[in-house]
N, C-alpha and C positions, 0 to 999 in steps of 0.2 A: 505494498499499498504504498502510494507518493506523499512525501509529509507535508503538509502544509507549508505557505511563505508565513515565515512571519511576517505581519505589516507593521508598520509605522504607526506611532500612537494614535498621530492624528487621523489615520487614514481609513476614511469607514469600509466593510467590509459588508461584500454581499454573497451572503445565504440561502440556501436552497432550504423552504419551506419542508415538512417531514410529516408535520398535521395533517392527518386523515379529513380533515374538516377545509383543510385549502387545496389548489387545484398544483399541481409539482409544475404548475411553470407562472408560482409567483415568487417575486424574489423579496428580501427582509432588508432593508439598511440596516445597519448595525455602526453608527457614530459614537466612538468612545465619549462618556457625560452627556451625550445627545441621545433625546425622544428617539423610540423607535417608530419607524414607521416604513408600510409596504403598500411597496407596489405592482400593478400586474408587470411583467417581463416577459420574455423568451422560455422557456423550457433550458433550463441549466445541465450539463452531463454530472460536475465534478464540481462539490462544495467541499472549502470552496473554494472558491474561481483562483488560480494561479498565473501572480499576473508575470511579467515577463520579470528579468535583471535591471532593466532601463528603466521600467516602470515603477518599479518595488517605492513602496510612497506616496502615489499617486491615482487616484479613482478612479474607475472606463467611463469613459460616457453610455456605454450601455453592455449587458452582461456581452453578448460577443464581442466586442471592439477594448482590446488591451493595450492597440497599436502609440495611440495618438493622444493619448490621455494629457489632461492638465489638468497642475496643483490645486485643491482644492483652496480660495482662494482667503486666509484666516481670518481676516474681520467677516468677511460674508457670512461665516458661520452662526447657525443661531442653535439654543438650546432650548426646548419647553416653547414658551412665547414666542410671534412674531416680534422682530425688534420694532421698538415707533423711531420713526424717522423722523427729522424736526422738517419740515419741509420750507426750502427759501430759510435756516436756522428758526424755523419758529413762527414762520408770517402773520400767526391768526394770533401770535399773542406778546411778541416787539415785531418794532420794524425790521418789512423781511434785507435779508445779507447784511447784517450786521453784530457786534461782536454784543450787541447787549439778545439779540436774538441765543447767541451762542450759547450766554449766563441762563438763559431760562431754559434750553434743553438742557442743561448741564441740572440747573433746580429740577428740571424734571426726572432726571433717574433716566430721559431718552437714552437708550444704546450709541445711538449717528444721528448724526443733522448732515442737509444735503442744500447743499451752496453751489449755487453760482458765479461760473468767471469768464472773467475774459479779460486781455491786457490794455494795460494802459499806454500814454506815447511812451513809459517809461521803458513799457516791455516786463512789470509786473504784473501775477496775476492780481487780480480786486475785480472784489465780489461787485457783481451786477448782473441784473436778467436780464434789459434790453441794451441796445446794441446804442443809446445813447440813456442819459442821464434824465433827460429831464422828465419822465415820469416820476420817480421817487425821489429825488432830489433838490434842492434849491437853485440847481446848477442847468444852462442850455448846451446839449452840443452832447457830439460822441467822445464814446470811451475812450475811444484809441488818439484821440485828440488833448487829452486832457491828461496832466502830468499825477503823479502818487502825492506832492504836494497839495495840489487846489483838490483832488480827492479826498486830502485827508481834513480840509476846511471847507469840504461839504457837508450842509445838511441832508440828510438821509431818513430823516425822521428823530421825531425829541429828541434834540440834539447828536443822535449818531452821526457818527461819520461813516465815507466810504472805506470799510480795511484791504488791507489786503491778505493775499491765503497765512505769508511770512505770519501775519497776527491772528491769526484762524491758528492753525496749527499751534503758535505754541500759550498761546489760551486755555487750547484740548488739550495737548501735550500726554497722550493718550486713554483721556478720563473715558474716552466714546470711538467712536469709528466717525470721519468726514468722507463723502462721497462727495467728489468733487465734479458738478456738470460743466462739460467744456464748451462753452458756446459757441458755432458755427457765427462769422461774419461771413457775411451775405456777398457773395462774387469775388469770398478773394480765401483761396486755399492756401496761401505764404501765410497769408496772416492764424490760419485756423493752426499751421503744420509751429510755428512763432510760441503760440500757446501750447498746443499738447507739449512739446520740447521743457519751455520754462515751467510747466504744471508740476511734470515729472521730476527735472533737474530739484526746483525747491523741496516737494517730498521725499528723496535719495537725499539731498542735502541734511534736512529732521533728522530723516534715517526712518518714516513714518508708516513705511512698505504696509506693515502688520497691520493700520489700525488707518489708514488713508485709500481711498480708492478713486477710479476716475467711471465718469461714464454720462453718453451724451447720446443725441437722437443719429448725430455721424457718426456710421459706423466706420468709416476711413481715418477718424477720428481715434477711436478706439481698439482700430487694429494700429496704428500706427504711436497706442501710449502703449500697450503691450509688445511691440517689436525693439522698441527704446529701452526695456524695463520690464524684463517679465517679473520681477519680485512685487511689480504694483497690481494688486485687481481689478480689475479694469468689467463695466457692467453694458448692454446697452439696450437704453428709453427703444419703445417704440408707442406708437398712435395708436387707439385701439386696433385688434386684429381680431378677427374672429377663423373657425371651420380651416382650410386648407391654407389660410395664411401664417397660424402661429406654428404648424411646423416650420415652415421656411422662415418665419423671426429666429427658431430652437439652432437651426442651421448655419443661418447665416452669423449669429452668435458663436455656434465652434470653428467657423471657419473661421472667425477674426480672433479669435484665443482669447473669446470671455469669458466669463465663469455665471456670468448672472446676467439677467435680464430685465428690466421696469416698467410693466402692465401700466395702462389705466383701467382703473380697479372696477370697472363695469364689465368688462368683460375679462375678467380671470374666473375660471370657473374650476369645478376640480377636477374635469380630465384636465386642463392645462398643464395646472402644475404636475401632476402623474407626469405627464409626458416630459417636462421638462425637468422633473426628479428622476426620469431615465437614465439623459442625458446627464445628468451631477450640477446642473446649473442652477442656482438661487432664484429665488422670483421676488422680487418686488411688486407692494403696487402702489399707485401715483392716482392723483391726489384724496387721498381720502378721509374724511372729517367728520361723520354723520357717526353710529352706536350700528344702525342699523347695516353699514359697511363693513364695517367693520366686524361685526358679527357673520358675513356673508364671506370674509376675504380669513377670518380665523378658522371657518367651517371649509374653506375650500382649499387651508395647508400651503399659507404663503407665507412663507418668512421675512417677511418686512413691511412694515405699511407708511409711504410718508404721506405726512398732516403737518397741516397747517397750526396746529394744536394738539400738541404730543405731551402735556402738562393732563389733557383731558385722556388721550389715550392711553395712560399711561397710567391714572386713575383708575378707567373702565377695565381693566389688562389686569388690574390688583384686585378688582370685587370680590 
């Protein structure tokens, strides 16, 4: 009898169900210290699955696919309840994308924050959702035309300034995960590449790859980030998709070495999560602010809920 290969301590193990009341094709995902989850899968011939030496410590995408596995993203792992993820640093409880919002999320014991990043005129990543500062500050103009000093003097709401990524990472310092949305600049792919490079360099400079990840609607930016630094986790954000488009999205995520997908909450059903989990992909839902939506997402088995109200969601999950 062949001896099972010992897996790394943080690697999930796929084992065949032997219970008489379960189908032989079902598999159980066992992550040390994590909740048990069961998903329908392809029939397994041996259990546990024996990974190739070069893939030891890495999860397979599917029971039959051991050749191109991606490492599990450290800051994407969940245990028990879904992550509370503060959208734009808790935009419903503090000015969006500000240090005050970061403090709100820390006080709420959120597991993560999501922030929007663009480059200012100095080539420094700053927190801003729109290409201009008109909507959220007392200034006018495009973010890329304003210096970091000018943005530091801006009022982004309640006297808060426009912070840099450096300031956020220094404040968080590993107390929760930071998910950096890479905002694309209309018609300027070179600017997009500069943003990816600057964000990755900042994360590496802080040694923050265990608790900081990147995500974007722009799939090429996700691919570029992962190519620059494989230690930094990455996710693809998707507009609402249903039916066959879900499998296309999952395939696109794997093709770009992403480890997670972020989906609009109304299109997430249990089967979507199951298909993602079969591929070892983490699933986040954006942006859900109502208890009825939270219930549906918990039932579906998502790994994280992005919300404007992290304190409310934390209280709801702790009830």
